[in-house]
N, C-alpha and C positions, 0 to 999 in steps of 0.2 A: 892720126897724129895730132890734129887740132884739139880733139877731146882731151888728150893728155895735158895740154896747156890749161884747159878748164879745170881738170882735176888737181893739177899742181897749184893753181891759183886758189882753189877752194881749200886745199890742205893748208896753204899758208894763211888764209883767213882764219881757219880754225886754230892754227898755231898762235896767231896774234891774239886771239881771245883768251889764251892762257897766260898772257903777259901781265905781270903785276905792276911793272913800272910803265907809266903812261907814255913816256918818251919812246921806250922800246916798242910798245904797242903801236904807236903811230908810225914808226919807221917800218915795222914789219907789215902792218896793214896797208901802208902806202905802196910797198913793193907788190903786195898781192893785188891791190886795186889796179896798179899799172899793168900787171899781167892780164887782168880781166878786161882792161881797155883794149889791149892788143887782141885778145881772144874774141871779144865781142865785135871789134871792128872788122876782123877777118870774116866773121860769121854774118856781118851786116845787122847785128842786133843792137840798134842805136839807143834804145832805152837803157840797156845795160852799160853801154859806153857812157851815156850821160850821167847815170848814177855813180859809176866808179870814178869818172873824171871829177865829179863834184866832191866825192869823198877824198880823193887825192888833194884837191885844193884845200878842203877843210883841214886835213891832216897837216899839210905844209904850213898853212897859216898858224895853226896851234903850235907847231914846232918852232916857227920863227918867234912867236910870242913867248914861248917858254925859254928860248935862248936869250931873250932880252932881259929876263929877270935876274 
């Protein structure tokens, strides 16, 4: 069951790569990275948690910055 979460997160990452609009990309990519944080936390794979949590932070910062323009 846990592997399905990893596959879903991977699929959403792939979907985000098809986005032409940067804001949509960041929103979809953030959702996928959050799923990977949950998945990797359950598996105890902390380098993956760190990477995806960092990507979430970067995406959120860019989304905030883009909304201020």
